[in-house]
Structure formats: C-alpha cells, structure tokens
FITI-676657 format. One record per residue (C-alpha): residue in one letter; residue number from 1; x, y, z. Coordinates in Angstrom, 2 decimals. Each point is the difference from the previous one (the first is absolute). Example, Ala and Ser with C-alpha at 12.3 -4.5 7.8 and 13.67 -1.06 7.14 Angstrom:
<atoms>
atom code=A&pos=1&u=12.30&v=-4.50&w=7.80;
atom code=S&pos=2&u=1.37&v=3.44&w=-0.66;
</atoms>
This chain:
<atoms>
atom code=M&pos=1&u=104.96&v=84.27&w=87.29;
atom code=G&pos=2&u=1.63&v=1.18&w=-3.23;
atom code=R&pos=3&u=-0.91&v=1.29&w=-3.33;
atom code=S&pos=4&u=-1.10&v=-2.43&w=-1.98;
atom code=V&pos=5&u=0.46&v=0.22&w=-3.99;
atom code=S&pos=6&u=-2.12&v=-0.82&w=-2.85;
atom code=A&pos=7&u=-2.18&v=-3.20&w=-0.20;
atom code=N&pos=8&u=2.25&v=-1.04&w=-2.74;
atom code=P&pos=9&u=3.47&v=1.27&w=0.98;
atom code=K&pos=10&u=2.70&v=0.48&w=-2.40;
atom code=I&pos=11&u=3.30&v=-2.10&w=1.11;
atom code=T&pos=12&u=3.30&v=1.00&w=-1.78;
atom code=I&pos=13&u=2.84&v=-2.40&w=0.76;
atom code=I&pos=14&u=3.63&v=1.08&w=-1.75;
atom code=G&pos=15&u=2.20&v=-2.64&w=-0.70;
atom code=S&pos=16&u=-0.46&v=-3.60&w=-1.24;
atom code=G&pos=17&u=2.89&v=-2.06&w=1.94;
atom code=T&pos=18&u=-1.15&v=-3.02&w=1.53;
atom code=F&pos=19&u=-1.75&v=2.17&w=2.83;
atom code=G&pos=20&u=-1.93&v=2.62&w=-2.40;
atom code=N&pos=21&u=-0.85&v=-3.08&w=-1.86;
atom code=Y&pos=22&u=-1.35&v=-2.03&w=2.71;
atom code=A&pos=23&u=-2.29&v=3.23&w=1.74;
atom code=A&pos=24&u=-1.51&v=0.42&w=-3.01;
atom code=N&pos=25&u=-1.01&v=-3.29&w=-0.18;
atom code=I&pos=26&u=-1.37&v=-0.30&w=3.65;
atom code=L&pos=27&u=-1.48&v=3.13&w=0.00;
atom code=V&pos=28&u=-1.99&v=-0.25&w=-3.28;
atom code=K&pos=29&u=-1.02&v=-3.94&w=1.21;
atom code=S&pos=30&u=-1.64&v=1.68&w=3.51;
atom code=Y&pos=31&u=-0.99&v=3.10&w=-0.88;
atom code=P&pos=32&u=-0.94&v=-0.37&w=-3.82;
atom code=H&pos=33&u=-2.31&v=3.28&w=-0.62;
atom code=Y&pos=34&u=3.25&v=1.96&w=1.14;
atom code=H&pos=35&u=1.40&v=1.23&w=-3.10;
atom code=I&pos=36&u=3.98&v=-0.94&w=0.11;
atom code=T&pos=37&u=2.38&v=1.40&w=-2.33;
atom code=L&pos=38&u=3.85&v=-1.34&w=-0.13;
atom code=I&pos=39&u=2.52&v=2.01&w=-1.25;
atom code=A&pos=40&u=2.57&v=-1.63&w=-1.61;
atom code=V&pos=41&u=3.27&v=0.78&w=-1.91;
atom code=N&pos=42&u=0.14&v=-3.77&w=-1.25;
atom code=D&pos=43&u=-2.43&v=-1.92&w=-2.26;
atom code=Y&pos=44&u=1.53&v=-3.48&w=2.01;
atom code=A&pos=45&u=0.47&v=-0.78&w=3.27;
atom code=Y&pos=46&u=3.09&v=-1.78&w=1.07;
atom code=N&pos=47&u=1.53&v=-1.69&w=2.89;
atom code=L&pos=48&u=2.35&v=2.37&w=1.46;
atom code=M&pos=49&u=1.50&v=-3.07&w=2.69;
atom code=A&pos=50&u=1.07&v=-1.96&w=-3.61;
atom code=T&pos=51&u=1.63&v=2.62&w=-2.01;
atom code=H&pos=52&u=3.62&v=-0.32&w=1.46;
atom code=R&pos=53&u=-0.10&v=-3.51&w=-2.18;
atom code=L&pos=54&u=-0.86&v=1.56&w=-3.41;
atom code=I&pos=55&u=3.37&v=1.55&w=-0.13;
atom code=T&pos=56&u=1.52&v=-3.14&w=-0.29;
atom code=G&pos=57&u=-2.28&v=-2.09&w=-2.62;
atom code=G&pos=58&u=-1.65&v=-2.15&w=3.15;
atom code=F&pos=59&u=-3.01&v=1.68&w=-0.89;
atom code=K&pos=60&u=-2.14&v=1.73&w=-3.02;
atom code=P&pos=61&u=-1.96&v=2.43&w=0.43;
atom code=K&pos=62&u=-3.11&v=-1.75&w=-0.95;
atom code=D&pos=63&u=1.15&v=-2.10&w=2.95;
atom code=I&pos=64&u=-0.86&v=2.53&w=2.73;
atom code=T&pos=65&u=-2.29&v=2.67&w=-1.97;
atom code=R&pos=66&u=-3.64&v=-0.31&w=-0.55;
atom code=P&pos=67&u=-2.49&v=2.69&w=-1.84;
atom code=L&pos=68&u=-1.03&v=2.27&w=2.34;
atom code=S&pos=69&u=-3.53&v=-0.74&w=-1.40;
atom code=E&pos=70&u=0.39&v=-3.39&w=1.15;
atom code=I&pos=71&u=0.97&v=0.86&w=3.57;
atom code=I&pos=72&u=-2.64&v=2.99&w=0.49;
atom code=S&pos=73&u=-3.67&v=-0.59&w=0.21;
atom code=S&pos=74&u=-2.06&v=1.38&w=-2.92;
atom code=K&pos=75&u=-1.86&v=1.85&w=1.93;
atom code=V&pos=76&u=3.07&v=2.18&w=1.11;
atom code=N&pos=77&u=0.75&v=2.64&w=-2.05;
atom code=I&pos=78&u=3.33&v=0.09&w=-1.15;
atom code=V&pos=79&u=2.06&v=3.32&w=-1.33;
atom code=L&pos=80&u=3.14&v=-0.50&w=-1.52;
atom code=V&pos=81&u=2.20&v=3.07&w=0.66;
atom code=K&pos=82&u=3.71&v=1.68&w=-0.77;
atom code=E&pos=83&u=-0.64&v=2.42&w=3.13;
atom code=V&pos=84&u=-1.21&v=-0.04&w=2.65;
atom code=V&pos=85&u=0.35&v=4.24&w=0.13;
atom code=E&pos=86&u=-1.31&v=0.96&w=3.81;
atom code=F&pos=87&u=-2.14&v=-1.40&w=2.08;
atom code=N&pos=88&u=-2.82&v=1.79&w=2.76;
atom code=E&pos=89&u=-2.31&v=-0.61&w=2.66;
atom code=K&pos=90&u=-2.79&v=0.04&w=-2.54;
atom code=N&pos=91&u=1.59&v=-1.18&w=-3.53;
atom code=T&pos=92&u=2.77&v=-1.39&w=-2.01;
atom code=R&pos=93&u=1.72&v=1.93&w=-2.98;
atom code=L&pos=94&u=1.73&v=-2.11&w=-2.73;
atom code=I&pos=95&u=1.49&v=-0.12&w=-3.29;
atom code=T&pos=96&u=-1.93&v=-3.53&w=-1.80;
atom code=S&pos=97&u=2.14&v=-2.49&w=-2.54;
atom code=N&pos=98&u=-1.94&v=1.55&w=-2.73;
atom code=D&pos=99&u=1.99&v=4.01&w=1.20;
atom code=A&pos=100&u=-3.28&v=1.25&w=1.45;
atom code=E&pos=101&u=-0.44&v=1.95&w=3.25;
atom code=E&pos=102&u=-3.04&v=-1.26&w=2.41;
atom code=T&pos=103&u=-0.91&v=0.57&w=3.11;
atom code=I&pos=104&u=-1.69&v=-2.81&w=1.73;
atom code=D&pos=105&u=-1.92&v=0.56&w=3.60;
atom code=H&pos=106&u=-0.20&v=-1.83&w=2.74;
atom code=D&pos=107&u=-1.89&v=-0.33&w=3.42;
atom code=I&pos=108&u=2.63&v=-2.40&w=1.12;
atom code=L&pos=109&u=3.68&v=-0.10&w=-1.15;
atom code=I&pos=110&u=2.01&v=-2.95&w=0.58;
atom code=L&pos=111&u=4.23&v=0.18&w=-0.74;
atom code=A&pos=112&u=1.34&v=-2.98&w=-1.06;
atom code=T&pos=113&u=2.99&v=1.12&w=-1.60;
atom code=G&pos=114&u=2.46&v=-2.12&w=1.35;
atom code=S&pos=115&u=3.88&v=0.16&w=0.04;
atom code=K&pos=116&u=2.62&v=1.12&w=-2.81;
atom code=W&pos=117&u=2.56&v=-2.47&w=-0.22;
atom code=A&pos=118&u=3.59&v=0.16&w=-1.73;
atom code=N&pos=119&u=1.15&v=-2.17&w=-3.02;
atom code=P&pos=120&u=-0.52&v=-2.66&w=-0.59;
atom code=I&pos=121&u=-3.36&v=-0.13&w=1.38;
atom code=A&pos=122&u=-0.55&v=3.62&w=-0.62;
atom code=A&pos=123&u=-3.89&v=-0.29&w=-1.21;
atom code=Q&pos=124&u=0.07&v=3.39&w=-1.34;
atom code=N&pos=125&u=2.70&v=-0.96&w=-3.13;
atom code=F&pos=126&u=-2.91&v=-2.92&w=-0.64;
atom code=G&pos=127&u=-1.88&v=2.17&w=-1.95;
atom code=S&pos=128&u=-3.90&v=-0.11&w=-0.84;
atom code=S&pos=129&u=-0.15&v=-3.46&w=-1.44;
atom code=V&pos=130&u=1.19&v=-3.35&w=-0.12;
atom code=D&pos=131&u=1.75&v=0.61&w=-3.12;
atom code=S&pos=132&u=2.12&v=3.18&w=1.20;
atom code=M&pos=133&u=0.73&v=-2.55&w=3.73;
atom code=T&pos=134&u=1.08&v=-2.66&w=-2.83;
atom code=E&pos=135&u=2.24&v=2.44&w=-1.77;
atom code=Y&pos=136&u=1.82&v=1.55&w=2.67;
atom code=L&pos=137&u=0.73&v=-3.55&w=1.84;
atom code=H&pos=138&u=1.50&v=-0.91&w=-3.00;
atom code=N&pos=139&u=2.36&v=3.08&w=0.22;
atom code=E&pos=140&u=0.63&v=-1.52&w=3.34;
atom code=I&pos=141&u=0.42&v=-3.40&w=0.00;
atom code=E&pos=142&u=2.74&v=1.23&w=-2.70;
atom code=K&pos=143&u=1.79&v=2.02&w=2.79;
atom code=F&pos=144&u=0.31&v=-2.69&w=2.05;
atom code=K&pos=145&u=1.40&v=-2.51&w=-2.38;
atom code=D&pos=146&u=2.56&v=2.48&w=-1.48;
atom code=A&pos=147&u=1.14&v=1.32&w=3.55;
atom code=K&pos=148&u=2.79&v=-1.56&w=1.40;
atom code=K&pos=149&u=0.00&v=1.93&w=3.56;
atom code=I&pos=150&u=-2.97&v=0.65&w=2.12;
atom code=L&pos=151&u=-0.39&v=1.85&w=2.48;
atom code=I&pos=152&u=-3.42&v=-0.04&w=2.28;
atom code=A&pos=153&u=-0.56&v=2.77&w=2.59;
atom code=G&pos=154&u=-2.43&v=-1.55&w=3.24;
atom code=L&pos=155&u=-0.18&v=-3.44&w=0.91;
atom code=G&pos=156&u=-3.71&v=0.85&w=1.46;
atom code=F&pos=157&u=-2.81&v=-2.56&w=-1.14;
atom code=V&pos=158&u=0.27&v=1.51&w=-3.95;
atom code=G&pos=159&u=4.13&v=-0.34&w=0.46;
atom code=V&pos=160&u=-0.01&v=-3.39&w=0.62;
atom code=E&pos=161&u=-2.58&v=-0.90&w=-1.79;
atom code=L&pos=162&u=1.38&v=1.29&w=-3.48;
atom code=A&pos=163&u=3.56&v=-1.44&w=1.18;
atom code=G&pos=164&u=-1.47&v=-3.34&w=0.36;
atom code=E&pos=165&u=-1.61&v=0.37&w=-3.45;
atom code=L&pos=166&u=3.16&v=0.94&w=-1.50;
atom code=G&pos=167&u=2.15&v=-2.71&w=1.68;
atom code=Y&pos=168&u=-2.15&v=-2.66&w=-1.22;
atom code=A&pos=169&u=-0.18&v=1.48&w=-3.45;
atom code=F&pos=170&u=3.73&v=0.60&w=-0.25;
atom code=K&pos=171&u=1.40&v=-2.72&w=2.33;
atom code=A&pos=172&u=2.27&v=-1.85&w=-2.74;
atom code=Q&pos=173&u=1.59&v=3.53&w=-0.72;
atom code=L&pos=174&u=0.12&v=1.51&w=3.45;
atom code=A&pos=175&u=2.01&v=-4.17&w=0.82;
atom code=S&pos=176&u=2.28&v=1.05&w=-2.54;
atom code=G&pos=177&u=1.00&v=3.56&w=0.75;
atom code=E&pos=178&u=-2.24&v=1.20&w=-3.27;
atom code=K&pos=179&u=-1.91&v=1.90&w=1.70;
atom code=E&pos=180&u=-0.06&v=1.96&w=3.50;
atom code=I&pos=181&u=-2.52&v=1.03&w=2.22;
atom code=V&pos=182&u=0.83&v=2.42&w=2.43;
atom code=C&pos=183&u=-2.84&v=1.01&w=2.83;
atom code=V&pos=184&u=0.53&v=3.19&w=2.59;
atom code=H&pos=185&u=-1.96&v=0.13&w=2.84;
atom code=S&pos=186&u=0.08&v=2.67&w=2.37;
atom code=F&pos=187&u=-0.58&v=-2.23&w=3.31;
atom code=E&pos=188&u=1.80&v=-3.06&w=1.38;
atom code=N&pos=189&u=-2.65&v=-2.68&w=-1.26;
atom code=V&pos=190&u=-2.16&v=-0.71&w=-2.66;
atom code=I&pos=191&u=-4.05&v=1.17&w=0.35;
atom code=D&pos=192&u=-0.82&v=1.37&w=3.33;
atom code=N&pos=193&u=-0.17&v=-1.29&w=4.04;
atom code=R&pos=194&u=-3.76&v=-0.39&w=-0.44;
atom code=Y&pos=195&u=1.48&v=-3.53&w=-1.05;
atom code=S&pos=196&u=1.95&v=-2.34&w=1.77;
atom code=E&pos=197&u=3.78&v=-0.36&w=-0.52;
atom code=S&pos=198&u=0.18&v=-3.66&w=-1.05;
atom code=I&pos=199&u=-2.98&v=1.05&w=-2.90;
atom code=R&pos=200&u=2.91&v=2.79&w=-0.88;
atom code=N&pos=201&u=2.79&v=-1.54&w=0.42;
atom code=S&pos=202&u=-1.43&v=-3.18&w=-2.73;
atom code=I&pos=203&u=-0.41&v=2.92&w=-2.28;
atom code=K&pos=204&u=3.40&v=0.89&w=0.13;
atom code=Q&pos=205&u=1.06&v=-3.25&w=-0.29;
atom code=Y&pos=206&u=-2.26&v=-0.49&w=-3.26;
atom code=L&pos=207&u=1.35&v=2.77&w=-1.82;
atom code=K&pos=208&u=3.74&v=-0.74&w=1.02;
atom code=N&pos=209&u=-0.51&v=-3.37&w=-1.49;
atom code=M&pos=210&u=-1.22&v=1.56&w=-3.11;
atom code=N&pos=211&u=3.33&v=1.64&w=-0.07;
atom code=I&pos=212&u=-1.35&v=3.67&w=0.61;
atom code=K&pos=213&u=2.19&v=2.05&w=1.90;
atom code=M&pos=214&u=-1.09&v=1.92&w=2.89;
atom code=V&pos=215&u=0.81&v=3.18&w=1.84;
atom code=F&pos=216&u=-1.26&v=1.33&w=3.13;
atom code=K&pos=217&u=-0.32&v=3.08&w=2.14;
atom code=E&pos=218&u=0.47&v=2.34&w=-3.27;
atom code=K&pos=219&u=-1.93&v=2.44&w=-1.49;
atom code=A&pos=220&u=0.23&v=-0.26&w=-4.15;
atom code=V&pos=221&u=0.02&v=3.75&w=-2.01;
atom code=Y&pos=222&u=-0.53&v=-0.77&w=-3.44;
atom code=D&pos=223&u=0.37&v=3.17&w=-2.42;
atom code=P&pos=224&u=-0.53&v=-1.16&w=-3.76;
atom code=E&pos=225&u=1.05&v=3.91&w=-1.28;
atom code=T&pos=226&u=2.83&v=-0.20&w=1.64;
atom code=N&pos=227&u=1.31&v=-3.19&w=-0.38;
atom code=P&pos=228&u=-2.34&v=-2.73&w=-1.17;
atom code=R&pos=229&u=2.36&v=-2.71&w=0.84;
atom code=Q&pos=230&u=0.81&v=0.56&w=3.66;
atom code=V&pos=231&u=-2.05&v=-0.14&w=3.18;
atom code=K&pos=232&u=1.46&v=1.87&w=3.04;
atom code=L&pos=233&u=-0.19&v=-1.59&w=3.04;
atom code=T&pos=234&u=-0.04&v=1.23&w=3.79;
atom code=H&pos=235&u=4.07&v=-0.84&w=-0.03;
atom code=S&pos=236&u=0.99&v=-1.50&w=-3.40;
atom code=T&pos=237&u=-1.44&v=0.10&w=-3.83;
atom code=I&pos=238&u=-0.74&v=-2.59&w=-1.74;
atom code=E&pos=239&u=0.61&v=0.20&w=-3.63;
atom code=D&pos=240&u=-0.32&v=-1.13&w=-3.55;
atom code=I&pos=241&u=-4.05&v=-0.47&w=0.37;
atom code=D&pos=242&u=-2.09&v=-0.97&w=-2.76;
atom code=L&pos=243&u=-2.91&v=0.01&w=1.85;
atom code=F&pos=244&u=-1.65&v=1.79&w=3.02;
atom code=Y&pos=245&u=-3.24&v=-0.47&w=1.51;
atom code=S&pos=246&u=-1.28&v=1.43&w=3.24;
atom code=C&pos=247&u=-1.89&v=-1.98&w=2.06;
atom code=T&pos=248&u=0.17&v=2.31&w=3.02;
atom code=G&pos=249&u=-4.07&v=0.33&w=0.41;
atom code=P&pos=250&u=-2.87&v=1.44&w=-2.13;
atom code=I&pos=251&u=-1.37&v=3.89&w=0.28;
atom code=A&pos=252&u=-3.69&v=0.86&w=0.73;
atom code=N&pos=253&u=-1.56&v=0.34&w=-3.46;
atom code=L&pos=254&u=-2.25&v=3.15&w=1.00;
atom code=P&pos=255&u=-1.93&v=1.83&w=-2.77;
atom code=S&pos=256&u=0.03&v=3.90&w=0.44;
atom code=N&pos=257&u=-2.83&v=1.34&w=1.93;
atom code=T&pos=258&u=-1.55&v=3.27&w=1.55;
atom code=L&pos=259&u=-0.66&v=-1.51&w=3.14;
atom code=T&pos=260&u=1.61&v=1.80&w=2.85;
atom code=G&pos=261&u=-0.81&v=-2.04&w=2.66;
atom code=L&pos=262&u=1.63&v=-3.08&w=-1.34;
atom code=E&pos=263&u=2.23&v=-1.07&w=2.27;
atom code=V&pos=264&u=3.34&v=-2.52&w=-0.79;
atom code=D&pos=265&u=2.29&v=-1.74&w=1.61;
atom code=K&pos=266&u=3.67&v=1.18&w=-0.74;
atom code=K&pos=267&u=0.34&v=-2.67&w=-2.70;
atom code=G&pos=268&u=-3.08&v=1.46&w=-1.73;
atom code=Y&pos=269&u=-2.53&v=-2.63&w=1.03;
atom code=I&pos=270&u=-3.71&v=1.29&w=0.78;
atom code=K&pos=271&u=-0.82&v=0.09&w=3.40;
atom code=V&pos=272&u=-3.35&v=-1.92&w=1.15;
atom code=K&pos=273&u=-1.86&v=-0.57&w=2.86;
atom code=K&pos=274&u=-0.37&v=-4.17&w=1.15;
atom code=T&pos=275&u=-3.60&v=0.36&w=-2.02;
atom code=L&pos=276&u=2.27&v=0.69&w=-3.28;
atom code=Q&pos=277&u=-1.37&v=3.52&w=-0.32;
atom code=T&pos=278&u=2.47&v=3.11&w=-0.29;
atom code=L&pos=279&u=0.56&v=1.59&w=2.91;
atom code=K&pos=280&u=-1.61&v=3.28&w=-1.09;
atom code=Y&pos=281&u=-2.64&v=-1.02&w=-2.67;
atom code=P&pos=282&u=-2.62&v=-2.59&w=0.99;
atom code=N&pos=283&u=-1.01&v=-0.77&w=-3.84;
atom code=I&pos=284&u=3.51&v=-0.54&w=-1.06;
atom code=F&pos=285&u=1.31&v=-3.76&w=0.83;
atom code=A&pos=286&u=3.67&v=-1.23&w=-0.89;
atom code=F&pos=287&u=0.32&v=-3.42&w=-0.82;
atom code=G&pos=288&u=2.82&v=-1.91&w=0.09;
atom code=D&pos=289&u=3.59&v=0.35&w=-1.09;
atom code=I&pos=290&u=-0.51&v=4.44&w=0.11;
atom code=N&pos=291&u=-1.15&v=-0.41&w=3.67;
atom code=N&pos=292&u=2.77&v=0.36&w=3.10;
atom code=V&pos=293&u=-1.78&v=-3.60&w=1.64;
atom code=P&pos=294&u=2.74&v=-1.53&w=1.34;
atom code=G&pos=295&u=-1.79&v=-3.56&w=-1.61;
atom code=K&pos=296&u=-0.96&v=1.11&w=-3.38;
atom code=R&pos=297&u=1.59&v=-3.85&w=-2.00;
atom code=F&pos=298&u=-2.03&v=-1.49&w=-2.45;
atom code=V&pos=299&u=-1.08&v=-2.57&w=2.97;
atom code=Y&pos=300&u=-1.63&v=2.69&w=1.64;
atom code=R&pos=301&u=-2.18&v=1.21&w=-2.74;
atom code=E&pos=302&u=-3.58&v=-2.34&w=0.75;
atom code=E&pos=303&u=0.75&v=1.55&w=3.26;
atom code=H&pos=304&u=0.23&v=3.34&w=-0.69;
atom code=G&pos=305&u=-2.48&v=-0.16&w=-2.51;
atom code=E&pos=306&u=-2.57&v=-0.91&w=2.18;
atom code=V&pos=307&u=0.57&v=3.03&w=2.19;
atom code=L&pos=308&u=-0.46&v=2.12&w=-3.48;
atom code=R&pos=309&u=-2.85&v=-1.71&w=-0.97;
atom code=K&pos=310&u=-1.73&v=0.57&w=3.38;
atom code=N&pos=311&u=1.67&v=3.47&w=0.41;
atom code=V&pos=312&u=-1.37&v=1.41&w=-3.86;
atom code=E&pos=313&u=-3.64&v=-1.43&w=0.86;
atom code=L&pos=314&u=0.00&v=2.17&w=3.76;
atom code=V&pos=315&u=1.69&v=3.20&w=-2.09;
atom code=V&pos=316&u=-3.40&v=-0.70&w=-2.41;
atom code=V&pos=317&u=-2.84&v=0.11&w=2.52;
atom code=G&pos=318&u=1.68&v=3.03&w=2.28;
atom code=A&pos=319&u=1.26&v=-2.32&w=2.77;
atom code=S&pos=320&u=1.95&v=1.66&w=3.33;
atom code=H&pos=321&u=0.66&v=-3.23&w=1.73;
atom code=G&pos=322&u=0.64&v=-4.00&w=-0.66;
atom code=F&pos=323&u=2.34&v=0.52&w=-2.48;
atom code=K&pos=324&u=2.57&v=-3.09&w=-0.34;
atom code=E&pos=325&u=3.73&v=0.06&w=0.50;
atom code=Y&pos=326&u=3.03&v=-1.96&w=-1.11;
atom code=V&pos=327&u=1.90&v=-2.35&w=2.61;
atom code=T&pos=328&u=3.18&v=-0.98&w=-1.57;
atom code=K&pos=329&u=0.51&v=-3.43&w=0.86;
atom code=P&pos=330&u=3.69&v=-2.34&w=-0.57;
atom code=R&pos=331&u=-0.39&v=-2.11&w=-3.22;
atom code=P&pos=332&u=2.23&v=-2.77&w=-1.19;
atom code=V&pos=333&u=2.61&v=1.90&w=-2.53;
atom code=G&pos=334&u=1.84&v=-1.51&w=-2.92;
atom code=V&pos=335&u=3.17&v=1.15&w=-1.90;
atom code=S&pos=336&u=1.05&v=-1.71&w=-3.27;
atom code=I&pos=337&u=2.91&v=-0.61&w=-1.56;
atom code=G&pos=338&u=-0.51&v=-1.10&w=-3.30;
atom code=P&pos=339&u=-2.31&v=-2.86&w=-0.96;
atom code=E&pos=340&u=1.87&v=-2.35&w=2.08;
atom code=L&pos=341&u=0.54&v=1.72&w=2.74;
atom code=G&pos=342&u=-1.66&v=2.00&w=3.24;
atom code=V&pos=343&u=-0.03&v=0.63&w=3.90;
atom code=G&pos=344&u=-2.94&v=1.18&w=2.14;
atom code=Q&pos=345&u=-1.01&v=0.07&w=3.54;
atom code=A&pos=346&u=-3.66&v=-0.34&w=1.77;
atom code=P&pos=347&u=-1.25&v=1.72&w=2.81;
atom code=L&pos=348&u=0.06&v=-2.18&w=3.67;
atom code=G&pos=349&u=-1.92&v=2.31&w=1.78;
atom code=K&pos=350&u=2.23&v=1.58&w=3.23;
atom code=L&pos=351&u=2.54&v=-2.84&w=-0.71;
atom code=G&pos=352&u=0.82&v=2.30&w=-3.55;
atom code=T&pos=353&u=0.43&v=-1.97&w=-3.24;
atom code=V&pos=354&u=0.81&v=-3.71&w=-1.08;
atom code=K&pos=355&u=1.82&v=-0.11&w=-2.80;
atom code=V&pos=356&u=-2.27&v=-1.86&w=-3.26;
atom code=P&pos=357&u=1.67&v=-2.84&w=-1.79;
atom code=E&pos=358&u=1.21&v=1.12&w=-3.05;
atom code=F&pos=359&u=-2.13&v=-1.92&w=-2.61;
atom code=L&pos=360&u=-2.81&v=1.66&w=1.12;
atom code=I&pos=361&u=1.63&v=2.67&w=-0.74;
atom code=V&pos=362&u=0.69&v=-0.68&w=-3.53;
atom code=K&pos=363&u=-3.23&v=-1.51&w=-0.38;
atom code=K&pos=364&u=-1.82&v=2.69&w=1.32;
atom code=K&pos=365&u=1.96&v=2.74&w=-1.63;
atom code=S&pos=366&u=3.24&v=-0.50&w=-1.48;
atom code=K&pos=367&u=-0.67&v=-1.92&w=-3.06;
atom code=H&pos=368&u=-3.24&v=1.63&w=-1.24;
atom code=L&pos=369&u=0.48&v=3.17&w=1.86;
atom code=F&pos=370&u=-4.19&v=0.40&w=-0.22;
atom code=T&pos=371&u=-0.45&v=-0.20&w=-3.13;
atom code=D&pos=372&u=-1.91&v=-3.37&w=0.40;
atom code=K&pos=373&u=-2.65&v=2.42&w=1.73;
atom code=L&pos=374&u=0.30&v=2.92&w=-2.27;
atom code=D&pos=375&u=-3.25&v=1.22&w=-0.61;
atom code=E&pos=376&u=-0.46&v=-0.18&w=4.20;
atom code=V&pos=377&u=2.81&v=1.96&w=0.73;
atom code=L&pos=378&u=-0.81&v=2.52&w=-2.91;
atom code=G&pos=379&u=-3.20&v=1.04&w=2.09;
atom code=K&pos=380&u=-2.81&v=-2.30&w=-1.60;
atom code=V&pos=381&u=-2.47&v=-1.29&w=2.64;
</atoms>
C-alpha cells in the first residue's frame, strides 16, 4: 500500500489545450471533492487541428475558439498566467496574468503542456486573447496574399495539410503562375510509411494537381539573418523566397523544473510508464503530446483519459497495485487537403489497412476540421 494523500486532494494541471481541459473536466466530474486547478496562458481554448485554415481566411478565430470559462467546469479553479516559472514534486511557481508571483501546492501534478509548433500554427504567437490571435492572423493572411513564392519545409501531416489549404485558397494564382508553392521533404514520399503507398501517392497527386511543386530527398536550411530570400537544399539552392514555413515537426513544450529524476527522450518529451505516470514520480502524470507515448493523437484522448482518471484516484488512496495501463490500438486516420479533398485509411486487423472512401474523409474531417464538434474537441464533457 502506498501513502495516501489528503481527503480533499489538490490536483494541479498545467496546460489548457484539448488534453489539459479534458483532464480537468473528467476529474472534477468523477471526483467533485478534489480541488482541481488548471493553469492556462490563454483565456480561450482553440482547435489546433483547424489552425492551418485560419491563415488563408477559410476560418475566422471565432470558428475555432471558445472562452475557456465555457469549456471548463465552474468547479475547476482556472489560473491565468504569463509564465510557469518552474515546478517540482510539491508545487508550481508562476507569474500570473496580473504580474504577481504565486506558488500553488499540489498533491498530484498533471503535465499537459503539449508541443510547440512553428509558424503559421504557432500558438505561442497567438497571444493570450482572441483579439491578439485575430491581429496576428490578419498579419499572416496579408503575408500569404502578398507572397509570390512560398516554401514549405516538411511534408508530414502538418506540411501536407498546410499545402492543401494554400493550394485550395490560391488555386487560380497557382494555375496562372502568379504564385508558386514549393514543398521540400527529406524523405522519398509524403507523410510516413505507417500509411499505405496508395494513400501517399494519392496525396502527392492531389498536390501536383494543385500546381504545388515538390522536392524529395532534400533537406532545407533557412537562415533569415544571412539571406531571408534563400533556402539551401542538400544539393541545390532555391532563390527569391518570400515566405518560409517549417513543418518538420514540433518540439516538446516542457516548462522549467527542478526534478532531477524527470526523464525525457531525445526530443524532450517526458518518458512515462503505461500508467501515464512519470518514471520516478508516481504523483506526476504526463498527459497528451508532452509524453512519449507512441499513440497520443486526439483520437486516443478518451482512452488515455480513462487511464488518467483511474490512476489519479489510485494515487490519492495510496494504492500500490491495480493501476490501469494504456493500450494503443490502430485507428482510422484521415489527411485533409483543403476543404474539398482528403484521403485516409482504416485498420483491417492482420490484413493491414484498407483505404477509406474519400467522400467520408471530406465529410468527417476536411470540410469542417472538427469545428462542427468544437466543444467536444476543446475538452468539454
């Protein structure tokens, strides 16, 4: 039997993305006697999966956001901050939105800080309010409108979906040659080899039909201070670039901490047990993108949420066994290529995968990018 915590435990959740919000709501719903604090840098919640349509004007901020107070249960204490200074096993030190220093004690800490993405879906540039997000996006949209030559580095999920949005928004200019979009990818095909060759080739063909140029098996190096209009590739150089966007993957968004035993992988993501607990600290959980779990996309949120909900309770009562473990199961996956195109596949057991009809991907994902289920996506339960 482990050591139990107080009868009214203090739970702190750092991060108000879709995972952090969901964690706060399921815990307070299951355990109303818990004192739950959600630490957030924004007073709104937003749908990350739809952000790349913002920069073409296809969506407005109001289409993908909700006030945080409308998503989070009124029983949760929301603390808006400018910065999480550091955390440890017992408390979190922060600077509030009013520039006050504050320390919040916790019995259990849940890290749900996610990842940092590059422009144009870099949430760290959105600001703390929808007004600041609107201003930022206005400037980005103008950049895209004015740019004659855009280079996107990386054709993983984000790069493909961004290219698809731009290809759709600027189809006439691309067809006439008024605009040029070049995508550079270090591998020999788009996305990755978890997806069938048929799916990957379909994506390439759709982008080609949009008059988007693709360069494979080359790495792009951009140094805006030396030459803001040049991108060096492995074997050549691309000149006269007006806009450069890196879609080569996010980095872990882990706040400063004093935990010598908090282990991370080579990309900075927190190593966790299958219970979602950190390796050394049983009262600290990592939930969502910030952990190193192989399957941690949005489609796994409910399953992983149940693991978190159950195991937090067991830590509270001081249990030493019976902890729930996550199991990553293959799931259907879809890639949007603008609002009218999309491809996807579904698992077929030992037979591998089967291609999902494209109209279903368009209906379920591409058309709305989950804005038709916004409250659910943002973590309301």
